[in-house]
C-alpha positions as CSV (number, residue, x, y, z in Angstrom):
1,M,89.4,139.5,-180.8
2,T,86.2,140.5,-178.9
3,T,83.4,137.9,-178.5
4,Q,80.3,138.7,-180.3
5,T,78.0,137.6,-177.5
6,R,78.5,138.7,-173.9
7,I,78.7,135.7,-171.5
8,P,77.2,136.8,-168.1
9,V,78.3,135.3,-164.8
10,L,74.7,134.1,-164.3
11,D,71.8,133.8,-166.7
12,L,68.3,133.0,-165.2
13,G,66.7,133.2,-168.6
14,P,66.6,129.5,-169.3
15,Q,65.0,128.8,-166.0
16,L,62.3,131.4,-166.5
17,E,61.6,130.3,-170.0
18,A,61.2,126.6,-168.9
19,L,58.9,127.5,-165.9
20,G,57.3,130.7,-167.2
21,D,53.7,129.3,-167.6
22,Q,53.8,127.5,-164.3
23,L,55.1,130.6,-162.5
24,D,52.5,132.8,-164.2
25,Q,49.6,130.5,-163.1
26,A,50.9,130.1,-159.6
27,V,51.4,133.9,-159.1
28,R,48.0,134.6,-160.4
29,R,46.5,132.1,-158.1
30,T,48.1,133.8,-155.1
31,L,47.2,137.3,-156.3
32,R,43.5,136.2,-156.6
33,S,43.6,134.7,-153.1
34,T,44.3,138.2,-151.6
35,H,46.1,136.4,-148.8
36,Y,49.6,137.8,-149.0
37,I,51.3,137.5,-145.6
38,L,52.0,134.1,-143.9
39,G,49.3,132.4,-145.9
40,P,48.8,128.9,-147.3
41,E,51.7,129.2,-149.8
42,V,54.2,129.9,-147.0
43,R,52.9,127.1,-144.9
44,A,53.0,124.7,-147.9
45,F,56.5,125.7,-148.9
46,E,57.8,125.4,-145.3
47,Q,56.4,121.8,-145.2
48,E,57.9,121.0,-148.7
49,A,61.3,122.5,-147.8
50,A,61.4,120.6,-144.5
51,R,60.6,117.4,-146.3
52,Y,63.2,117.9,-149.0
53,L,65.9,118.8,-146.4
54,G,64.9,116.0,-144.0
55,A,64.3,118.4,-141.2
56,R,61.4,118.4,-138.8
57,H,60.7,122.2,-139.0
58,A,61.3,124.9,-141.6
59,V,60.5,128.6,-140.9
60,G,60.2,131.0,-143.8
61,L,61.9,134.4,-143.2
62,N,62.6,137.6,-145.0
63,S,66.2,136.8,-145.9
64,G,69.2,134.6,-145.3
65,T,70.7,137.4,-143.1
66,D,67.6,137.4,-140.9
67,A,67.8,133.6,-140.7
68,L,71.3,133.9,-139.2
69,V,70.2,136.7,-136.7
70,I,67.1,134.8,-135.6
71,A,69.0,131.5,-135.3
72,L,71.5,133.2,-133.0
73,R,68.7,134.9,-131.0
74,A,66.8,131.6,-130.7
75,L,69.9,130.1,-129.1
76,G,70.1,132.9,-126.6
77,I,73.4,134.2,-128.0
78,G,74.0,137.9,-127.3
79,P,76.3,140.5,-125.6
80,G,79.4,139.0,-124.0
81,D,79.3,135.9,-126.1
82,E,81.7,134.8,-128.9
83,V,80.9,132.9,-132.1
84,I,83.6,131.2,-134.1
85,T,83.3,131.6,-137.9
86,T,85.2,132.0,-141.1
87,P,86.5,135.4,-142.4
88,F,86.1,134.2,-146.1
89,T,82.4,134.7,-146.5
90,F,79.9,137.4,-147.4
91,F,79.7,140.0,-144.7
92,A,76.2,138.9,-143.5
93,T,77.7,136.0,-141.6
94,A,79.8,138.2,-139.4
95,E,77.2,140.9,-139.4
96,A,74.5,138.7,-137.9
97,I,76.8,137.8,-135.0
98,S,77.5,141.5,-134.4
99,Q,73.8,142.4,-134.7
100,V,72.9,140.2,-131.8
101,G,75.6,141.8,-129.7
102,A,78.1,138.9,-129.8
103,A,81.6,139.0,-131.1
104,P,82.7,137.2,-134.2
105,V,85.9,135.2,-133.7
106,F,87.5,134.6,-137.1
107,V,89.4,131.3,-137.7
108,D,91.3,130.8,-141.0
109,V,90.2,128.5,-143.8
110,E,91.5,125.6,-145.7
111,A,93.1,126.5,-149.0
112,A,91.7,123.5,-150.8
113,S,88.0,123.8,-149.7
114,M,88.1,127.6,-148.8
115,N,85.9,126.6,-145.8
116,L,86.5,126.9,-142.1
117,D,89.6,124.9,-141.1
118,P,88.5,122.5,-138.3
119,A,92.0,122.0,-137.2
120,L,92.3,125.6,-136.1
121,I,89.0,125.9,-134.2
122,E,89.9,124.5,-130.8
123,A,92.7,127.0,-130.3
124,A,90.1,129.8,-130.7
125,I,87.7,128.6,-128.1
126,T,87.5,130.6,-124.9
127,P,85.1,130.6,-121.9
128,R,82.9,133.1,-123.8
129,T,82.5,130.9,-126.9
130,R,78.9,129.8,-127.4
131,A,78.7,128.6,-131.0
132,I,80.5,127.7,-134.2
133,L,79.1,129.1,-137.4
134,P,80.5,127.3,-140.4
135,V,79.7,128.5,-144.0
136,H,79.3,126.0,-146.8
137,L,81.0,128.3,-149.2
138,F,80.2,128.2,-152.9
139,G,78.0,125.1,-152.3
140,R,80.7,122.9,-150.9
141,P,79.9,121.3,-147.5
142,C,82.3,122.0,-144.7
143,A,84.2,119.3,-142.8
144,M,81.1,118.9,-140.6
145,T,82.0,115.6,-139.0
146,R,85.1,117.1,-137.3
147,I,83.3,120.4,-136.5
148,L,80.3,118.6,-134.9
149,E,82.6,116.3,-132.9
150,L,84.5,119.3,-131.5
151,A,81.3,121.2,-130.8
152,R,79.8,118.3,-128.8
153,S,83.0,117.8,-126.8
154,R,83.1,121.5,-125.8
155,G,79.4,122.0,-125.3
156,L,79.0,124.4,-128.3
157,Q,76.0,125.0,-130.6
158,V,76.4,124.8,-134.4
159,V,74.6,127.2,-136.7
160,E,75.1,126.4,-140.4
161,D,75.3,129.2,-143.0
162,C,73.7,127.4,-146.0
163,A,73.0,130.6,-148.1
164,Q,75.0,129.0,-151.0
165,S,74.3,125.4,-150.3
166,F,70.7,124.5,-150.7
167,G,70.7,120.9,-151.8
168,A,74.3,120.2,-150.9
169,R,75.0,117.0,-148.9
170,H,77.5,115.9,-146.3
171,Q,77.7,112.1,-146.0
172,G,74.2,111.8,-147.4
173,R,72.5,114.4,-145.2
174,H,71.6,117.9,-146.4
175,T,73.5,120.8,-145.2
176,G,71.4,122.8,-142.7
177,T,70.3,119.6,-140.9
178,L,73.6,118.8,-139.2
179,G,73.9,121.4,-136.5
180,Q,71.2,122.8,-134.3
181,L,70.0,125.3,-136.9
182,G,70.5,125.8,-140.7
183,C,70.1,129.1,-142.4
184,F,69.2,129.5,-146.1
185,S,68.9,132.4,-148.6
186,F,66.6,132.6,-151.6
187,F,68.3,135.6,-153.1
188,P,67.6,135.4,-156.9
189,S,71.1,134.2,-157.8
190,K,71.0,131.2,-155.4
191,N,70.6,127.6,-156.6
192,L,67.1,127.9,-155.3
193,G,66.3,131.6,-155.8
194,G,63.2,133.6,-155.6
195,C,62.3,136.8,-157.4
196,G,63.4,139.0,-154.5
197,D,64.6,138.4,-151.0
198,G,63.7,135.4,-148.9
199,G,65.2,133.1,-146.3
200,L,64.6,129.9,-144.3
201,L,65.6,128.5,-141.0
202,A,65.6,124.7,-140.6
203,T,65.8,122.7,-137.4
204,D,64.8,119.5,-135.7
205,D,64.2,121.3,-132.4
206,E,60.6,122.2,-131.9
207,R,61.4,124.7,-129.2
208,L,63.8,126.6,-131.5
209,A,61.3,126.5,-134.4
210,D,58.6,127.9,-132.2
211,L,60.9,130.7,-130.9
212,A,62.0,131.5,-134.5
213,R,58.3,131.8,-135.6
214,A,57.7,134.2,-132.7
215,L,60.8,136.3,-133.5
216,R,59.9,136.7,-137.1
217,A,56.5,138.2,-136.1
218,H,57.6,141.0,-133.7
219,G,58.1,138.5,-130.9
220,S,54.5,137.3,-130.7
221,R,53.1,133.8,-130.8
222,K,49.6,135.3,-130.7
223,K,48.8,138.5,-132.6
224,Y,49.0,141.6,-130.4
225,H,50.4,139.6,-127.5
226,N,54.1,140.4,-127.9
227,E,56.4,138.6,-125.6
228,M,59.9,139.8,-126.7
229,L,61.5,142.2,-129.1
230,G,61.5,140.5,-132.4
231,Y,61.6,141.4,-136.1
232,N,59.3,141.9,-139.1
233,S,60.9,139.0,-141.0
234,R,58.3,136.9,-142.8
235,L,58.8,135.1,-146.1
236,D,56.5,136.8,-148.6
237,E,53.6,134.8,-149.9
238,L,54.4,135.5,-153.5
239,Q,58.0,134.4,-153.0
240,A,56.8,131.2,-151.4
241,T,54.6,130.6,-154.4
242,I,57.6,131.0,-156.7
243,L,59.8,128.8,-154.6
244,R,57.2,126.0,-154.6
245,V,57.2,126.0,-158.4
246,K,61.1,125.8,-158.4
247,L,61.8,123.4,-155.6
248,P,60.9,120.2,-157.5
249,H,63.6,121.2,-160.1
250,L,66.4,121.8,-157.7
251,E,68.0,118.4,-157.9
252,A,68.2,118.5,-161.7
253,W,69.6,122.1,-161.6
254,N,72.2,121.1,-159.0
255,A,73.2,118.1,-161.3
256,G,73.5,120.6,-164.1
257,R,75.8,122.8,-162.1
258,R,78.0,119.7,-161.4
259,R,78.1,118.9,-165.1
260,V,79.3,122.5,-165.8
261,A,81.9,122.2,-163.1
262,E,83.1,118.9,-164.7
263,G,83.3,120.6,-168.0
264,Y,85.5,123.4,-166.6
265,R,87.7,120.9,-164.9
266,R,88.4,119.1,-168.2
267,L,89.0,122.4,-170.0
268,L,91.3,123.9,-167.4
269,E,93.1,120.9,-165.8
270,G,96.8,120.8,-165.9
271,H,97.4,124.5,-166.2
272,P,100.2,125.4,-163.7
273,R,98.6,128.7,-162.7
274,I,95.0,127.5,-162.2
275,V,93.8,125.7,-159.1
276,A,90.3,124.4,-160.0
277,P,87.9,123.3,-157.3
278,P,87.5,119.5,-157.0
279,L,84.2,117.7,-157.6
280,A,83.9,117.1,-153.8
281,E,81.1,114.9,-152.5
282,G,77.8,116.8,-152.2
283,H,79.1,120.0,-153.8
284,V,76.4,121.9,-155.6
285,F,78.6,124.6,-157.2
286,H,76.7,127.8,-156.4
287,Q,79.9,129.3,-157.8
288,Y,82.7,127.8,-159.8
289,T,85.7,129.6,-158.2
290,V,89.2,129.0,-159.4
291,R,92.5,130.3,-157.9
292,L,94.8,132.2,-160.2
293,L,98.5,131.9,-159.2
294,D,101.2,134.4,-159.9
295,C,99.2,136.9,-161.8
296,D,97.4,140.2,-161.4
297,R,93.9,138.8,-160.9
298,D,92.1,142.2,-161.1
299,Q,93.8,143.1,-164.4
300,L,93.0,139.7,-165.8
301,Q,89.4,140.1,-164.8
302,A,89.2,143.5,-166.5
303,R,90.6,142.1,-169.7
304,L,88.1,139.2,-169.7
305,A,85.3,141.7,-169.3
306,Q,86.6,143.6,-172.4
307,E,86.3,140.3,-174.3
308,G,82.7,139.9,-173.2
309,V,83.3,137.3,-170.4
310,E,81.8,138.3,-167.0
311,T,83.4,137.1,-163.8
312,M,83.1,137.9,-160.1
313,V,85.4,138.1,-157.1
314,Y,84.0,136.5,-154.0
315,Y,85.5,138.0,-151.8
316,P,88.1,140.7,-152.3
317,V,88.3,141.6,-148.6
318,P,88.1,139.0,-145.8
319,C,85.7,140.0,-143.0
320,H,88.6,140.3,-140.5
321,R,90.2,143.0,-142.6
322,L,87.0,145.1,-142.9
323,Q,87.4,148.5,-141.3
324,L,84.4,147.7,-139.1
325,Y,86.4,145.1,-137.2
326,R,89.9,146.7,-137.3
327,H,89.4,148.1,-133.8
328,S,88.4,144.8,-132.2
329,H,90.0,141.5,-131.1
330,A,88.6,140.2,-134.4
331,Q,91.7,141.6,-136.1
332,V,93.6,138.4,-136.2
333,S,95.9,136.7,-138.7
334,C,94.2,134.6,-141.3
335,P,96.8,134.2,-144.0
336,V,95.0,131.6,-146.1
337,A,91.9,133.8,-146.4
338,E,94.0,136.8,-147.2
339,R,95.8,134.9,-150.0
340,L,92.6,133.6,-151.4
341,S,91.1,137.1,-151.6
342,R,93.9,138.0,-154.0
343,E,93.6,134.8,-156.1
344,V,90.0,133.8,-156.5
345,L,87.9,134.3,-159.6
346,S,84.4,133.0,-160.1
347,L,83.5,131.9,-163.6
348,P,80.1,132.0,-165.3
349,I,78.0,129.1,-164.1
350,W,74.3,128.1,-164.3
351,P,72.7,124.7,-165.0
352,E,72.0,125.2,-168.7
353,L,75.3,126.9,-169.6
354,D,76.1,125.9,-173.2
355,P,79.3,123.9,-173.6
356,A,80.4,126.1,-176.5
357,A,80.0,129.2,-174.3
358,Q,81.8,127.4,-171.5
359,A,84.7,126.6,-173.9
360,T,84.9,130.2,-174.8
361,V,85.2,131.2,-171.2
362,A,87.9,128.7,-170.6
363,G,89.7,129.6,-173.7
364,M,89.6,133.3,-172.9
365,L,90.9,132.7,-169.4
366,L,93.8,130.5,-170.7
367,A,94.6,133.1,-173.4
368,Q,94.7,135.9,-170.8
369,L,97.0,133.9,-168.5
370,E,99.4,133.4,-171.4
371,R,99.5,137.2,-171.8
372,G,100.8,137.4,-168.3
């Protein structure tokens, strides 16, 4: 029986309905100011974001991808260098390493957390290794204590990919403030999302923040006095305006996502072919991603779609298996990531997801699993 109402994987409607008047007023204020590039809204958002995160500096950028590239550039990482990272992530993580001329070195992930396995990092370190780039996948913080200890002992830098983890915490500290640099995305689907692209770099290092600000503006600290090759990567003033309205609500939204995750856990627990994510400390559930055992995941996803339930697969191809990297030393064995790519399915999640709709999603998933 087909559901009468389609259940999307994400619905931003409740958020926009709740904040519509505030957003309209704020956007009109910025439009009337006629100051659209690196104006007072960007400066205010940078200060507010830094205060929220507990970082000394925050630098608004055009995207999360640019944040990764500029972070690596600020650390002086380039041709001949290696950066250890996870293969189970969005391509931008590896792409940023390649964009600066360095080589991504892929290390397998933990099955339980789906994050970089700290026990495997040391064996991947070579004389060319300059940094470790962990990804807080789906909003779950990595095992940062062990990663940071290893990095310190081997003289390596740590750049955190926090594209999916704004608001997540590790031992009480926000992700993005644990390593030398933290990189965030404000893509509309993120826990804190804009109405277009946007990104942020966070750091406690004044020198790195100053260099990042220069790199985002064509390599200039003073207009028309370019010191290096940089980028045109500035957070848009209108996006900053929107993010300023949204930021005070982030804690409540993340709490809502955890409530949804707890609801799914109750609905799905005990099924022998479902591995549900635990409610780990600090997890903000950008995605609610289960593992489906002993079934054709793609066929099951198609059947759910026919019943009106949207799901997503993050990610069907681990980065080390992409054609782009098949010719390089990055072609390594990462069996856990490869297995996860065949098993994972992300279910609908947003802070206001109705319990009845959530029960429908879980019921449909269980029914399809029974079909085989």
